[in-house]
C-alpha positions as CSV (number, residue, x, y, z in Angstrom):
1,X,18.1,34.1,-8.0
2,X,15.9,31.7,-6.0
3,X,17.2,28.4,-6.9
4,X,15.1,25.5,-7.9
5,X,13.0,24.1,-5.3
6,X,13.8,20.5,-6.0
7,X,17.9,20.6,-5.8
8,X,18.3,17.3,-6.9
9,X,20.7,18.0,-9.7
10,X,21.6,15.3,-11.6
11,X,20.6,12.8,-9.5
12,X,16.8,13.8,-9.0
13,X,15.7,16.9,-10.6
14,X,12.4,18.1,-10.1
15,X,9.9,18.0,-13.4
16,X,8.1,20.2,-15.0
17,X,4.9,20.4,-14.1
18,X,4.0,23.3,-17.0
19,X,2.5,20.8,-19.7
20,X,-0.2,19.0,-17.5
21,X,-0.7,16.6,-15.2
22,X,-2.6,14.7,-18.2
23,X,-0.5,12.4,-19.8
24,X,-2.2,9.1,-18.5
25,X,-5.2,10.4,-16.5
26,X,-6.4,12.0,-19.9
27,X,-4.3,10.2,-22.1
28,X,-0.6,9.5,-23.5
29,X,0.1,11.9,-26.3
30,X,0.0,9.0,-28.4
31,X,-1.6,6.3,-29.0
32,X,0.2,2.6,-29.1
33,X,-1.9,-0.2,-30.7
34,X,-1.0,-3.5,-30.6
35,X,2.0,-4.3,-32.1
36,X,3.5,-7.9,-32.3
37,X,5.8,-8.7,-29.8
38,X,6.3,-12.6,-30.5
39,X,4.5,-14.4,-33.2
40,X,3.0,-17.2,-32.3
41,X,2.1,-20.2,-34.8
42,X,-1.2,-22.5,-33.7
43,X,-2.8,-25.2,-36.1
44,X,-5.7,-24.0,-38.1
45,X,-9.0,-23.9,-36.3
46,X,-12.3,-23.8,-37.8
47,X,-13.3,-20.5,-35.7
48,X,-10.2,-19.3,-36.0
49,X,-10.9,-15.4,-36.9
50,X,-6.8,-14.9,-38.0
51,X,-6.2,-17.3,-41.0
52,X,-3.0,-17.0,-40.2
53,X,0.4,-17.1,-37.8
54,X,-1.2,-15.1,-34.7
55,X,1.2,-12.6,-33.6
56,X,0.4,-10.3,-30.2
57,X,-1.0,-7.9,-32.2
58,X,-4.3,-10.1,-32.6
59,X,-4.4,-10.0,-28.6
60,X,-5.0,-6.9,-28.5
61,X,-6.4,-4.7,-31.5
62,X,-10.3,-4.4,-31.6
63,X,-10.8,-8.1,-33.6
64,X,-12.7,-7.7,-36.4
65,X,-15.7,-10.0,-36.1
66,X,-16.3,-11.9,-38.8
67,X,-19.3,-14.4,-39.7
68,X,-20.0,-17.1,-37.2
69,X,-18.4,-20.4,-38.1
70,X,-20.3,-22.0,-40.8
71,X,-20.1,-25.9,-42.2
72,X,-17.9,-28.7,-39.7
73,X,-14.6,-28.9,-41.0
74,X,-13.3,-30.7,-37.9
75,X,-15.6,-34.0,-36.7
76,X,-17.3,-33.8,-33.2
77,X,-14.2,-35.6,-31.5
78,X,-12.1,-32.8,-33.2
79,X,-13.4,-30.5,-31.9
80,X,-14.0,-31.1,-28.5
81,X,-10.2,-32.2,-28.0
82,X,-8.7,-29.0,-30.1
83,X,-11.1,-27.1,-27.0
84,X,-9.4,-29.3,-24.3
85,X,-5.7,-28.6,-26.2
86,X,-6.4,-24.7,-26.6
87,X,-7.6,-24.3,-22.8
88,X,-4.2,-26.1,-21.9
89,X,-2.5,-23.8,-23.9
90,X,-4.0,-20.4,-22.3
91,X,-3.8,-22.3,-18.8
92,X,0.3,-23.0,-19.9
93,X,0.9,-19.1,-18.7
94,X,1.3,-18.9,-15.1
95,X,3.5,-15.6,-14.7
96,X,2.1,-12.4,-15.8
97,X,2.8,-8.6,-15.9
98,X,2.5,-7.4,-13.3
99,X,0.1,-4.3,-14.3
100,X,-2.0,-7.3,-15.8
101,X,-1.6,-10.0,-12.9
102,X,-4.9,-9.8,-11.8
103,X,-6.6,-9.8,-14.8
104,X,-5.2,-12.7,-16.2
105,X,-5.5,-14.9,-12.9
106,X,-9.3,-13.9,-13.0
107,X,-9.0,-15.2,-16.5
108,X,-7.2,-18.2,-15.9
109,X,-10.0,-19.4,-13.3
110,X,-12.7,-18.7,-15.9
111,X,-11.2,-21.1,-18.2
112,X,-10.6,-23.5,-15.3
113,X,-14.5,-23.2,-14.3
114,X,-15.3,-23.9,-17.8
115,X,-13.1,-26.9,-18.6
116,X,-15.5,-29.4,-16.8
117,X,-17.8,-28.7,-19.6
118,X,-15.4,-29.7,-22.4
119,X,-14.7,-32.6,-19.9
120,X,-17.8,-34.4,-19.8
121,X,-18.6,-33.5,-23.3
122,X,-15.9,-35.9,-23.9
123,X,-16.2,-38.0,-21.9
124,X,-20.7,-38.8,-23.0
125,X,-19.0,-38.3,-26.9
126,X,-22.7,-37.1,-28.2
127,X,-23.6,-36.1,-31.4
128,X,-23.6,-32.5,-31.5
129,X,-26.6,-30.4,-32.8
130,X,-25.7,-28.0,-35.3
131,X,-26.1,-24.9,-32.2
132,X,-24.0,-27.3,-30.5
133,X,-21.4,-27.4,-32.7
134,X,-21.7,-23.1,-33.1
135,X,-21.2,-22.4,-29.9
136,X,-18.1,-24.6,-29.3
137,X,-16.9,-22.8,-32.0
138,X,-17.5,-19.6,-30.6
139,X,-16.4,-20.8,-27.2
140,X,-12.9,-22.1,-29.2
141,X,-12.1,-18.5,-31.0
142,X,-12.8,-17.6,-26.9
143,X,-10.0,-19.4,-25.5
144,X,-7.6,-18.8,-28.7
145,X,-8.0,-15.3,-28.1
146,X,-7.3,-16.0,-24.3
147,X,-4.3,-17.4,-25.4
148,X,-2.9,-14.9,-26.8
149,X,-3.8,-12.0,-24.5
150,X,-2.3,-14.3,-21.7
151,X,1.0,-15.0,-23.7
152,X,1.2,-10.8,-24.5
153,X,0.9,-10.2,-20.4
154,X,3.6,-13.1,-20.2
155,X,6.3,-11.9,-22.2
156,X,5.3,-8.5,-23.9
157,X,6.8,-5.5,-23.3
158,X,6.5,-4.0,-19.4
159,X,6.3,-0.6,-20.6
160,X,3.8,-1.0,-23.8
161,X,1.5,-3.0,-21.7
162,X,1.4,-0.3,-18.8
163,X,0.7,2.4,-21.2
164,X,-1.8,0.7,-23.4
165,X,-4.1,-0.6,-20.1
166,X,-7.4,0.4,-20.6
167,X,-6.5,-1.1,-24.3
168,X,-5.7,-4.7,-22.5
169,X,-9.1,-4.0,-20.5
170,X,-11.0,-4.0,-23.4
171,X,-9.6,-7.3,-24.5
172,X,-10.3,-8.9,-21.7
173,X,-13.9,-8.0,-21.8
174,X,-14.0,-9.4,-25.3
175,X,-12.6,-12.6,-24.1
176,X,-15.5,-12.7,-22.1
177,X,-18.1,-11.5,-24.1
178,X,-17.1,-14.5,-26.6
179,X,-17.6,-16.7,-23.8
180,X,-20.8,-15.5,-22.7
181,X,-22.0,-15.7,-26.3
182,X,-21.3,-19.4,-26.0
183,X,-22.1,-20.4,-23.1
184,X,-25.7,-18.3,-22.6
185,X,-28.4,-20.8,-24.0
186,X,-26.0,-23.9,-24.9
187,X,-28.3,-26.6,-25.5
188,X,-27.0,-28.7,-22.8
189,X,-30.5,-31.3,-22.4
190,X,-29.5,-32.0,-26.2
191,X,-25.6,-33.0,-25.4
192,X,-26.5,-34.8,-22.4
193,X,-24.8,-32.6,-19.7
194,X,-25.3,-33.3,-15.9
195,X,-27.1,-30.6,-13.8
196,X,-24.0,-30.6,-12.1
197,X,-22.4,-28.9,-14.9
198,X,-25.1,-27.1,-16.1
199,X,-25.5,-25.4,-12.9
200,X,-22.1,-24.4,-12.5
201,X,-21.8,-23.1,-16.0
202,X,-24.9,-21.2,-16.1
203,X,-23.6,-19.5,-12.8
204,X,-20.4,-18.4,-15.2
205,X,-22.3,-17.2,-18.0
206,X,-24.7,-15.3,-15.4
207,X,-21.2,-14.0,-13.7
208,X,-19.9,-13.3,-16.8
209,X,-22.8,-10.5,-17.8
210,X,-22.7,-9.0,-14.5
211,X,-18.6,-8.5,-15.0
212,X,-19.1,-6.9,-18.3
213,X,-21.4,-4.4,-16.2
214,X,-18.5,-3.3,-14.2
215,X,-16.4,-0.6,-14.8
216,X,-12.5,-0.9,-14.0
217,X,-10.6,2.3,-12.9
218,X,-7.0,2.9,-13.7
219,X,-4.1,2.9,-11.4
220,X,-4.3,6.5,-10.7
221,X,-0.8,6.4,-9.3
222,X,0.9,5.2,-12.4
223,X,-1.3,7.3,-14.5
224,X,0.0,9.8,-12.9
225,X,3.6,8.9,-12.6
226,X,3.5,8.2,-16.7
227,X,2.4,11.5,-17.2
228,X,4.9,13.4,-14.8
229,X,7.5,12.1,-16.7
230,X,6.4,11.9,-20.8
231,X,4.3,15.6,-20.3
232,X,7.6,16.8,-18.9
233,X,8.8,19.7,-21.3
234,X,12.4,20.0,-19.9
235,X,13.2,16.3,-20.4
236,X,13.9,16.3,-16.8
237,X,11.7,13.9,-14.7
238,X,12.0,13.4,-11.0
239,X,14.6,10.5,-9.9
240,X,11.6,9.6,-7.5
241,X,9.1,9.2,-9.6
242,X,11.4,7.5,-12.5
243,X,11.9,5.1,-9.2
244,X,8.4,4.1,-8.3
245,X,7.6,3.3,-11.8
246,X,10.3,1.1,-12.0
247,X,9.6,-0.6,-9.5
248,X,5.9,-0.9,-10.1
249,X,7.0,-2.4,-13.4
250,X,9.7,-4.2,-11.9
251,X,12.3,-2.6,-14.6
252,X,15.5,-2.3,-11.8
253,X,17.9,-4.8,-12.8
254,X,20.1,-5.1,-15.8
255,X,18.7,-8.6,-16.4
256,X,15.0,-7.0,-16.5
257,X,16.1,-3.9,-18.7
258,X,17.8,-6.0,-20.8
259,X,14.5,-8.5,-21.2
260,X,12.7,-5.2,-22.0
261,X,14.8,-3.9,-24.4
262,X,14.2,-7.2,-26.8
263,X,10.5,-7.0,-25.9
264,X,10.7,-3.8,-27.3
265,X,12.8,-4.8,-30.6
266,X,10.2,-7.0,-31.3
267,X,7.9,-4.8,-31.0
268,X,9.5,-2.6,-33.4
269,X,10.6,-5.2,-36.0
270,X,6.4,-6.4,-35.6
271,X,5.5,-2.7,-36.7
272,X,8.0,-2.5,-39.4
273,X,8.4,1.4,-39.4
274,X,4.6,2.3,-38.6
275,X,3.3,4.0,-35.4
276,X,6.9,5.9,-35.2
277,X,5.6,9.0,-32.7
278,X,4.1,6.3,-30.5
279,X,7.6,4.0,-30.8
280,X,9.5,6.9,-29.9
281,X,7.5,7.6,-26.9
282,X,7.9,3.7,-25.7
283,X,12.1,4.3,-26.5
284,X,12.5,7.6,-24.5
285,X,10.8,6.1,-21.3
286,X,12.8,2.5,-21.9
287,X,16.2,5.0,-21.8
288,X,14.9,6.8,-18.8
289,X,15.2,3.6,-17.2
290,X,18.3,2.9,-18.3
291,X,19.7,6.0,-17.5
292,X,18.5,6.0,-13.8
293,X,20.0,2.0,-13.9
294,X,23.4,3.7,-15.1
295,X,22.6,1.7,-18.2
296,X,24.3,3.9,-21.5
297,X,23.1,1.6,-24.3
298,X,20.3,3.3,-26.0
299,X,19.8,2.1,-29.5
300,X,17.5,-0.2,-29.1
301,X,16.4,0.1,-33.0
302,X,19.0,-2.2,-34.1
303,X,21.9,-3.7,-33.1
304,X,23.9,-2.1,-30.3
305,X,25.8,0.8,-31.9
306,X,29.7,0.8,-32.5
307,X,31.5,3.6,-30.8
308,X,33.3,5.8,-32.9
309,X,36.6,4.2,-32.0
310,X,35.6,1.0,-33.6
311,X,34.0,2.4,-36.8
312,X,37.0,1.8,-38.6
313,X,37.7,-1.4,-37.1
314,X,34.1,-2.8,-36.5
315,X,35.6,-6.6,-36.4
316,X,37.8,-6.3,-34.1
317,X,37.6,-8.7,-30.9
318,X,37.5,-6.8,-27.7
319,X,38.7,-8.8,-24.2
320,X,35.3,-8.8,-22.5
321,X,37.3,-7.7,-19.3
322,X,37.6,-4.4,-21.1
323,X,34.2,-3.8,-21.4
324,X,31.8,-1.8,-19.0
325,X,29.2,-4.2,-17.9
326,X,26.9,-1.5,-17.4
327,X,27.6,0.7,-20.9
328,X,29.4,-2.6,-22.5
329,X,32.0,-0.3,-24.2
330,X,35.6,0.0,-23.9
331,X,36.6,1.7,-19.9
332,X,38.5,4.9,-19.9
333,X,38.8,5.4,-16.4
334,X,38.0,1.9,-14.6
335,X,37.3,1.9,-11.0
336,X,36.6,-0.9,-8.5
337,X,33.6,-0.5,-6.4
338,X,33.4,-2.4,-2.9
339,X,31.9,-5.7,-4.6
340,X,35.3,-6.1,-6.6
341,X,33.8,-5.1,-9.6
342,X,35.1,-3.1,-12.3
343,X,33.0,-0.6,-13.6
344,X,33.4,2.6,-16.0
345,X,33.7,5.7,-13.4
346,X,31.3,7.5,-15.2
347,X,28.6,4.3,-15.9
348,X,29.1,3.6,-12.2
349,X,28.4,7.1,-10.8
350,X,24.8,7.5,-12.7
351,X,24.4,4.0,-10.9
352,X,25.1,5.1,-7.7
353,X,23.4,8.6,-8.5
354,X,20.2,7.5,-9.0
355,X,19.9,5.7,-5.2
356,X,21.1,2.4,-5.8
357,X,23.3,0.8,-3.0
358,X,23.7,-3.0,-4.9
359,X,26.4,-4.1,-6.8
360,X,24.7,-4.0,-10.8
361,X,26.2,-7.5,-11.7
362,X,26.2,-9.4,-8.5
363,X,23.2,-7.4,-6.8
364,X,25.5,-7.4,-3.3
365,X,24.8,-5.2,-0.9
366,X,27.4,-2.3,-1.3
367,X,29.2,-1.8,2.3
368,X,30.8,2.0,1.0
369,X,30.3,4.2,-1.8
370,X,34.2,4.6,-2.6
371,X,35.5,4.3,-6.2
372,X,39.3,3.4,-6.1
373,X,40.9,3.2,-9.4
374,X,42.1,0.0,-11.1
375,X,45.1,1.7,-12.7
376,X,46.5,-2.5,-13.5
377,X,43.2,-2.5,-15.9
378,X,43.7,0.4,-16.9
379,X,47.4,0.3,-18.3
380,X,46.5,-2.8,-20.1
381,X,43.6,-1.4,-22.1
382,X,46.2,1.2,-22.7
383,X,48.5,-1.2,-24.3
384,X,46.3,-3.4,-25.8
385,X,44.4,0.0,-28.0
386,X,48.1,0.9,-28.7
387,X,48.7,-2.7,-30.1
388,X,45.5,-2.5,-32.1
389,X,45.9,1.1,-32.9
390,X,42.5,2.0,-31.0
391,X,41.9,5.4,-30.6
392,X,40.4,6.4,-27.3
393,X,40.3,9.1,-24.8
394,X,40.9,7.6,-21.9
395,X,40.1,9.9,-18.8
396,X,41.5,11.1,-15.2
397,X,41.3,9.6,-12.6
398,X,40.0,12.3,-9.8
399,X,42.2,11.4,-6.6
400,X,41.8,13.7,-3.3
401,X,39.2,16.3,-5.2
402,X,37.7,19.0,-3.6
403,X,34.7,17.3,-3.2
404,X,36.4,14.7,-1.1
405,X,37.0,17.4,0.6
406,X,34.1,18.9,1.1
407,X,32.8,15.6,2.3
408,X,34.9,15.7,4.9
409,X,33.7,18.8,6.5
410,X,30.1,17.0,6.8
411,X,30.3,16.2,10.5
412,X,31.4,19.7,11.3
413,X,29.1,21.2,9.3
414,X,26.3,19.1,11.4
415,X,27.8,20.4,14.5
416,X,27.4,23.8,13.2
417,X,24.0,23.2,12.8
418,X,23.5,23.6,16.4
419,X,25.8,26.4,17.5
420,X,24.7,29.4,19.5
421,X,25.9,31.7,16.8
422,X,23.0,32.4,14.0
423,X,25.7,33.5,11.2
424,X,27.2,29.8,12.1
425,X,24.0,28.2,11.7
426,X,23.1,29.9,8.6
427,X,26.5,28.7,7.0
428,X,26.2,25.4,8.1
429,X,22.3,25.2,6.6
430,X,23.5,26.3,3.7
431,X,26.4,24.5,2.9
432,X,24.1,21.5,3.9
433,X,21.7,22.3,1.6
434,X,24.3,22.1,-1.3
435,X,26.1,19.3,-0.4
436,X,22.7,17.7,-0.3
437,X,22.6,18.4,-3.8
438,X,25.5,17.1,-5.0
439,X,25.4,13.4,-4.7
440,X,24.4,10.5,-3.0
441,X,26.9,9.4,-1.0
442,X,27.0,13.5,0.9
443,X,23.4,12.2,1.6
444,X,24.5,9.3,3.0
445,X,27.2,11.3,5.2
446,X,24.7,13.9,6.2
447,X,22.4,11.4,7.9
448,X,25.2,8.9,9.2
449,X,26.8,11.9,11.1
450,X,23.0,12.9,13.1
451,X,22.3,15.7,10.3
452,X,18.6,15.2,9.5
453,X,17.5,15.4,13.7
454,X,19.5,18.8,13.4
455,X,18.2,20.2,10.2
456,X,14.7,19.0,11.4
457,X,14.9,20.9,14.9
458,X,16.0,24.0,12.8
459,X,13.0,23.7,10.6
460,X,11.0,25.9,13.2
461,X,13.7,28.5,13.5
462,X,12.2,31.6,13.2
463,X,14.8,33.2,10.8
464,X,13.6,32.5,7.4
465,X,17.0,31.9,5.5
466,X,17.8,29.0,7.8
467,X,13.8,27.9,7.2
468,X,14.6,27.7,3.3
469,X,18.1,26.0,3.5
470,X,16.6,23.4,5.8
471,X,13.6,22.8,4.2
472,X,15.0,22.6,1.3
473,X,18.1,20.3,2.3
474,X,15.6,17.6,3.8
475,X,14.0,18.1,0.5
476,X,17.1,16.6,-1.2
477,X,18.0,13.9,1.3
478,X,13.8,12.7,0.6
479,X,15.1,11.2,-2.9
480,X,15.9,7.9,-1.2
481,X,13.1,5.7,0.3
482,X,14.2,5.4,3.2
483,X,14.7,8.8,3.7
484,X,11.8,9.7,3.3
485,X,10.2,7.3,6.0
486,X,13.1,9.0,8.0
487,X,12.2,12.1,7.7
488,X,8.1,11.6,8.5
489,X,9.3,9.6,11.6
490,X,11.5,12.7,13.0
491,X,8.3,14.5,13.0
492,X,9.4,17.0,10.0
493,X,5.9,16.9,8.5
494,X,4.0,19.2,10.7
495,X,7.2,21.8,10.9
496,X,7.3,21.7,6.9
497,X,3.6,22.6,6.9
498,X,4.0,25.4,8.8
499,X,6.8,26.5,6.7
500,X,4.0,26.3,4.1
501,X,1.9,28.2,5.9
502,X,3.9,31.3,6.7
503,X,7.0,30.8,5.3
504,X,8.5,32.9,2.8
505,X,7.9,32.7,-0.8
506,X,11.0,31.0,-1.5
507,X,10.1,28.8,1.4
508,X,6.4,28.1,0.6
509,X,7.3,26.7,-2.8
510,X,10.3,24.9,-1.5
511,X,7.4,23.4,1.1
512,X,5.2,22.2,-1.5
513,X,8.1,20.2,-3.0
514,X,9.3,18.6,-0.2
515,X,5.2,17.5,0.7
516,X,5.2,16.1,-2.4
517,X,8.5,14.1,-2.6
518,X,7.5,12.8,1.0
519,X,4.0,12.1,-0.6
520,X,5.5,9.1,-2.9
521,X,5.5,6.9,0.3
522,X,1.6,5.7,0.6
523,X,1.7,6.4,4.6
524,X,2.8,9.8,4.4
525,X,0.1,11.1,2.0
526,X,-2.6,9.9,5.1
527,X,0.0,11.6,7.3
528,X,0.4,15.0,5.6
529,X,-3.5,14.9,4.8
530,X,-4.5,14.0,9.0
531,X,-1.6,17.0,9.4
532,X,-3.2,19.5,7.6
533,X,-1.3,19.9,4.7
534,X,-4.2,20.1,2.5
535,X,-5.3,23.6,2.9
536,X,-1.9,25.5,2.9
537,X,-1.3,23.7,-0.5
538,X,-4.6,24.9,-1.6
539,X,-4.0,28.4,-0.9
540,X,-0.8,28.0,-2.4
541,X,-2.6,27.0,-5.5
542,X,-4.7,29.9,-5.5
543,X,-2.2,33.0,-4.2
544,X,1.4,31.4,-5.3
545,X,3.5,32.3,-8.2
546,X,3.7,30.7,-11.3
547,X,6.0,28.0,-9.7
548,X,4.4,28.1,-6.6
549,X,0.9,26.9,-8.3
550,X,2.9,24.1,-9.8
551,X,4.6,22.7,-7.3
552,X,1.0,22.8,-5.1
553,X,-0.7,21.3,-7.9
554,X,1.7,18.5,-8.1
555,X,1.7,17.6,-4.4
556,X,-2.4,18.1,-4.3
557,X,-2.5,15.5,-7.4
558,X,-0.6,13.5,-5.5
559,X,-1.8,13.3,-2.4
560,X,-5.7,13.3,-3.0
561,X,-4.7,9.7,-4.3
562,X,-5.6,8.7,-0.8
563,X,-9.4,9.1,-0.6
564,X,-9.5,11.2,2.8
565,X,-7.1,13.5,1.2
566,X,-10.3,14.1,-1.5
567,X,-12.9,15.4,1.1
568,X,-10.1,17.4,2.7
569,X,-9.3,19.1,-0.7
570,X,-13.1,19.6,-1.2
571,X,-13.1,21.6,2.3
572,X,-10.6,23.7,1.7
573,X,-12.0,24.9,-1.2
574,X,-10.3,23.6,-3.7
575,X,-12.9,23.4,-6.8
576,X,-13.7,27.5,-6.7
577,X,-10.0,27.6,-7.6
578,X,-9.6,24.9,-9.9
579,X,-12.3,26.5,-11.6
580,X,-10.7,29.8,-11.7
581,X,-7.4,28.1,-13.3
582,X,-10.1,26.9,-15.9
583,X,-10.7,30.6,-16.7
584,X,-7.3,31.8,-16.8
585,X,-5.6,30.6,-20.3
586,X,-2.7,32.8,-19.4
587,X,-1.7,30.8,-16.3
588,X,-1.3,27.7,-18.6
589,X,-2.6,25.1,-16.5
590,X,-5.7,23.8,-17.7
591,X,-4.4,20.1,-18.0
592,X,-3.3,20.3,-14.2
593,X,-6.7,21.8,-13.5
594,X,-9.2,19.3,-15.2
595,X,-6.9,16.2,-13.9
596,X,-6.9,17.4,-10.6
597,X,-11.1,17.6,-11.6
598,X,-11.0,13.7,-12.3
599,X,-9.3,12.4,-9.8
600,X,-12.1,14.1,-7.5
601,X,-15.1,12.9,-10.2
602,X,-13.7,9.2,-9.5
603,X,-14.7,9.6,-6.2
604,X,-18.5,8.4,-5.8
605,X,-19.1,11.2,-2.7
606,X,-16.8,14.0,-4.5
607,X,-19.0,14.0,-7.4
608,X,-21.8,16.1,-6.2
609,X,-19.4,18.9,-5.5
610,X,-17.7,18.9,-8.8
611,X,-20.8,18.2,-11.0
612,X,-22.4,21.2,-11.5
613,X,-24.3,22.6,-14.3
614,X,-22.0,25.4,-14.7
615,X,-18.7,23.3,-14.4
616,X,-20.4,20.7,-16.9
617,X,-20.5,24.2,-19.7
618,X,-17.2,25.0,-19.3
619,X,-16.4,21.5,-20.1
620,X,-17.9,21.4,-23.6
621,X,-16.4,24.8,-24.1
622,X,-13.1,23.6,-23.4
623,X,-14.0,20.0,-25.6
624,X,-14.9,23.0,-28.8
625,X,-12.1,25.3,-28.2
626,X,-9.4,24.1,-26.0
627,X,-5.9,22.2,-27.4
628,X,-6.1,18.4,-28.3
629,X,-4.8,17.5,-24.8
630,X,-7.4,20.3,-23.1
631,X,-10.3,18.4,-25.1
632,X,-8.8,14.9,-24.2
633,X,-8.8,15.7,-20.1
634,X,-12.3,17.5,-20.5
635,X,-13.5,14.5,-22.6
636,X,-12.4,12.0,-19.6
637,X,-13.2,14.3,-16.8
638,X,-17.0,14.7,-18.9
639,X,-17.1,10.3,-19.6
640,X,-16.2,10.1,-15.6
641,X,-19.5,12.5,-14.6
642,X,-22.0,11.3,-16.8
643,X,-21.5,7.4,-16.8
644,X,-23.0,8.2,-13.3
645,X,-25.4,10.9,-13.7
646,X,-27.7,10.8,-16.6
647,X,-28.4,14.3,-15.9
648,X,-25.3,15.8,-16.3
649,X,-24.7,14.1,-19.9
650,X,-28.5,15.5,-20.6
651,X,-26.8,19.3,-20.2
652,X,-23.6,18.5,-21.8
653,X,-25.7,17.6,-25.0
654,X,-27.6,20.9,-24.8
655,X,-24.8,22.6,-24.1
656,X,-24.1,21.4,-27.9
657,X,-21.8,18.7,-27.1
658,X,-22.9,16.2,-30.0
659,X,-21.5,18.8,-32.4
660,X,-18.1,18.0,-31.2
661,X,-17.5,14.6,-30.2
662,X,-18.1,13.1,-33.9
663,X,-14.9,15.4,-35.0
664,X,-12.6,14.4,-31.7
665,X,-14.2,10.5,-33.0
666,X,-12.1,11.0,-36.0
667,X,-8.9,13.7,-35.6
668,X,-8.3,13.9,-31.8
669,X,-5.8,12.1,-29.9
670,X,-5.8,8.3,-29.2
671,X,-7.3,8.6,-26.3
672,X,-9.2,11.5,-27.0
673,X,-11.2,9.4,-29.8
674,X,-11.8,6.9,-27.4
675,X,-13.5,8.7,-25.1
676,X,-15.6,10.6,-27.8
677,X,-16.6,7.2,-28.9
678,X,-18.0,6.7,-25.2
679,X,-19.7,9.5,-25.0
680,X,-21.3,9.0,-27.8
681,X,-22.5,5.8,-26.7
682,X,-23.9,7.6,-23.8
683,X,-25.3,10.1,-25.2
684,X,-27.7,7.8,-27.4
685,X,-28.2,6.2,-24.1
686,X,-29.7,9.6,-23.1
687,X,-31.5,11.4,-25.9
């Protein structure tokens, strides 16, 4: 039986790609409206939109536009002081979640630029006209919205903010719109503002108008990562993707994950049972990050769950030393790691299997990965359990297991890779393939004993079986970020591409998977393209088996995040291949094809190749008859094309697009609704 190409076992399971590349590019399969992650109480201001204590939900849900402030609930002096207080409060936040860091610093810069206007008004203390007072009140609403938004981006859930990055950008634009509404036409002469400040504010107003016309693009790599994880049907996800996403979101350390857990708990409490489906997906993501970090705690809806052995005595005080720092449960098989700390064997093994090389508690680098049984502590735990009548199933420590014996064989196996006897080489390559799959320590030993150059030297060997085993072994070794770099520097990429072109069916599939894994490093994306890896992947997408097509589509999607690779894919004829995939409903890869189309359409130079009238007709047909996810993806591609070419939008309208947009805007997925509404607005401009 052919083995699955990504043989990372529990350490790194290859993602199923059948459910699509559309997760975050075309849309998450759930809506996550802004729930309050933290309540912020503030004084009532005359321009306040929300006559209640403001939560983070205020910062993110579309703000209901109310009538402009009327009357003067505050004196002129008090209004100006409130404005200064609001700016100071907003500017007090200086650290932000990575996914919104750029936008937050940009907003702080705008607030800093407007500040001289407010300060000068306070200094000259003019008698404000009704128009000036009204505009300053609107400016106050903008400052309050900015403060709420910055607060959310400062301490809100990282997962939540990243998933709803598009909605967050919309809230930043809403703040800028309010600021521009207040500043555009401010009666400077009536309130005695100096020419210098007037010119600065008018320049700000002009820049705000220009910024409104600019469109922001998604972080495509982040979008793809979310898609690959949450759209996976069998629950597995490539560890490399999870690790990269965890790194981007800064959710790698135990402290970060604990803080994220608390932020999500606050979000759940604020929602009070609403949006259960989206909450479920947020929790799933958090649990996946905890899993790769070796943390077992998963019940974030309330208090940490009570283990079964304590259900009859929940008030029992357990000595802290008996609890695993990772799982927070009584250890049944305590082991000591290189840092001297003790953990439950199962929990620390998960941590190590995820590629971690530090102590979870101290972050100290580990000199080795050996686990030594802590018999003394185990005996103390047993005595305590017996005394307190606590029943637990103690784990059995593993002495010199068969796995350890096999690990000791690695040096001789590496040597056998260079044997003059073909059978010896075959057996060695197969065994190393299996050992590289099992755990990170085996992979480390293979590298330490010179296994990498030996494997690379065999990739071009004419024996097909040796090719398959060596390519797959390299695939397994590439689970670690450093190994990805070493494999590329060792000259493996052109050899893997050659197997992709001319190898056996399994060899081609595993080569595609290996290129995908290696392309997690940006430098490797460029190298694979330069060395000619795109064209054979397109050919595999066209002619391969179902598994081969899925491996190829995964690799191509990741590789064309590099712009030059987009052109290489176009030259290799990917448009024709993708169009054929759209017409083959039995293949079940419509979402994958559309997601690749979306990436191609995002680059100005590729749009002319993608945006044909016949393709627009296909998109409209999918919007009419496809699954909810199909429709969502098709809408995303059509919007990208239509925003940059009005004639394509006119063609779409001619094919009956409008008949379906209003229905999707009401009943489609959350992202499909947003795309449909944007297309409705665009259609009004084109009609």
